[in-house]
C-alpha positions as semicolon CSV with decimal commas, in nm:
position;residue;x (nm);y (nm);z (nm)
1;X;-16,978;4,107;18,327
2;X;-16,695;4,355;18,278
3;X;-16,680;4,714;18,387
4;X;-16,447;4,863;18,133
5;X;-16,444;5,224;18,033
6;X;-16,752;5,430;18,094
7;X;-16,800;5,755;17,903
8;X;-16,694;6,001;18,166
9;X;-16,760;6,368;18,201
10;X;-16,590;6,572;18,466
11;X;-16,846;6,602;18,748
12;X;-16,903;6,937;18,911
13;X;-16,732;6,943;19,250
14;X;-16,612;7,211;19,486
15;X;-16,276;7,363;19,408
16;X;-15,998;7,327;19,661
17;X;-15,742;7,082;19,790
18;X;-15,794;6,734;19,650
19;X;-16,066;6,827;19,402
20;X;-15,847;6,950;19,117
21;X;-15,877;6,642;18,894
22;X;-16,156;6,391;18,943
23;X;-16,119;6,222;18,603
24;X;-15,968;5,877;18,566
25;X;-15,643;5,804;18,384
26;X;-15,557;5,496;18,179
27;X;-15,377;5,363;18,489
28;X;-15,699;5,405;18,688
29;X;-15,893;5,206;18,429
30;X;-15,624;4,935;18,448
31;X;-15,673;4,928;18,826
32;X;-16,047;4,873;18,782
33;X;-15,977;4,599;18,527
34;X;-15,744;4,425;18,775
35;X;-16,015;4,425;19,044
36;X;-16,272;4,299;18,792
37;X;-16,043;4,016;18,682
38;X;-15,993;3,899;19,040
39;X;-16,366;3,898;19,111
40;X;-16,452;3,725;18,784
41;X;-16,192;3,457;18,853
42;X;-16,270;3,396;19,222
43;X;-16,636;3,488;19,264
44;X;-16,824;3,251;19,491
45;X;-17,176;3,356;19,593
46;X;-17,193;3,500;19,946
47;X;-16,821;3,429;20,006
48;X;-16,628;3,641;19,758
49;X;-16,854;3,927;19,657
50;X;-16,606;4,218;19,648
51;X;-16,259;4,253;19,498
52;X;-16,017;4,542;19,540
53;X;-15,706;4,668;19,368
54;X;-15,446;4,906;19,505
55;X;-15,183;5,084;19,298
56;X;-14,880;5,161;19,510
57;X;-14,665;5,472;19,473
58;X;-14,421;5,274;19,255
59;X;-14,700;5,179;19,013
60;X;-14,742;4,813;19,108
61;X;-15,094;4,675;19,151
62;X;-15,199;4,460;19,447
63;X;-15,534;4,283;19,447
64;X;-15,750;4,128;19,714
65;X;-16,081;3,950;19,747
66;X;-16,342;3,970;20,021
67;X;-16,313;3,670;20,251
68;X;-16,663;3,589;20,366
69;X;-16,726;3,372;20,671
70;X;-17,018;3,200;20,836
71;X;-16,950;3,419;21,140
72;X;-16,991;3,759;20,972
73;X;-16,771;3,956;21,210
74;X;-16,473;3,746;21,102
75;X;-16,509;3,843;20,736
76;X;-16,220;4,041;20,588
77;X;-16,271;4,316;20,332
78;X;-16,102;4,295;19,993
79;X;-15,921;4,625;20,055
80;X;-15,757;4,481;20,368
81;X;-15,640;4,173;20,176
82;X;-15,496;4,392;19,898
83;X;-15,322;4,621;20,148
84;X;-15,180;4,320;20,334
85;X;-15,028;4,196;20,008
86;X;-14,888;4,544;19,934
87;X;-14,726;4,554;20,279
88;X;-14,584;4,200;20,257
89;X;-14,477;4,201;19,892
90;X;-14,421;4,569;19,813
91;X;-14,368;4,905;19,976
92;X;-14,707;4,915;20,150
93;X;-14,806;5,244;19,991
94;X;-15,140;5,333;19,834
95;X;-15,159;5,589;19,557
96;X;-15,503;5,483;19,434
97;X;-15,753;5,215;19,539
98;X;-16,077;5,075;19,398
99;X;-16,330;4,812;19,501
100;X;-16,581;4,634;19,278
101;X;-16,875;4,421;19,381
102;X;-17,061;4,138;19,220
103;X;-17,436;4,189;19,184
104;X;-17,659;4,015;19,435
105;X;-17,855;3,715;19,302
106;X;-18,185;3,907;19,302
107;X;-18,047;4,209;19,112
108;X;-18,143;4,236;18,745
109;X;-17,824;4,425;18,651
110;X;-17,552;4,158;18,628
111;X;-17,260;4,396;18,574
112;X;-16,976;4,436;18,824
113;X;-16,990;4,778;18,986
114;X;-16,737;5,009;19,148
115;X;-16,831;5,066;19,512
116;X;-16,713;5,299;19,782
117;X;-16,502;5,148;20,064
118;X;-16,685;5,072;20,388
119;X;-16,620;5,288;20,693
120;X;-16,363;5,047;20,837
121;X;-16,168;5,038;20,511
122;X;-16,179;5,417;20,488
123;X;-16,020;5,431;20,833
124;X;-15,760;5,167;20,737
125;X;-15,664;5,347;20,415
126;X;-15,647;5,679;20,599
127;X;-15,417;5,524;20,862
128;X;-15,177;5,382;20,602
129;X;-15,203;5,636;20,320
130;X;-15,370;5,967;20,410
131;X;-15,291;6,105;20,062
132;X;-15,449;5,809;19,875
133;X;-15,711;5,858;19,606
134;X;-16,021;5,637;19,586
135;X;-16,211;5,552;19,268
136;X;-16,588;5,545;19,313
137;X;-16,916;5,608;19,136
138;X;-17,098;5,937;19,158
139;X;-17,427;5,976;18,973
140;X;-17,332;5,706;18,723
141;X;-16,982;5,841;18,653
142;X;-16,653;5,714;18,784
143;X;-16,446;5,970;18,973
144;X;-16,135;5,973;19,188
145;X;-16,142;6,147;19,526
146;X;-15,893;6,187;19,811
147;X;-15,958;5,949;20,100
148;X;-15,973;6,255;20,326
149;X;-16,290;6,368;20,148
150;X;-16,457;6,034;20,229
151;X;-16,348;6,039;20,592
152;X;-16,347;6,396;20,710
153;X;-16,327;6,317;21,084
154;X;-16,114;6,001;21,116
155;X;-16,078;5,820;21,446
156;X;-15,768;5,918;21,644
157;X;-15,632;5,754;21,957
């Protein structure tokens, strides 16, 4: 049930700011492994289905787990838990972030999978770290993109 290294080829993407290097480093793979470890350790069907890991600017890793609730609107995303820990225990920065999800009971593929942050988490990451990079899957490959490319028109008050 581990998502370790996938054979990665550099995907074709537009050139320009933020698209210079989409490939993952060893540190990025360690970040994915940290999120996987949290989910494997704490997975509880329908309650803890996503885990996240954030690497701060100083290189430390902060993890979080999705906190499901009976009242769905009170659920808290794994990225928010990880960022809360980074703020309370570290410098609150985000250099790179990743989320992984556990397969649903009816899914045949039982592997953990990297997933893109939800819209709310994209906004949260943009608010706290507009230069952050996000690891996600694109056509079966893992890539790293700037948060700005995932949220091109963020909410502003």
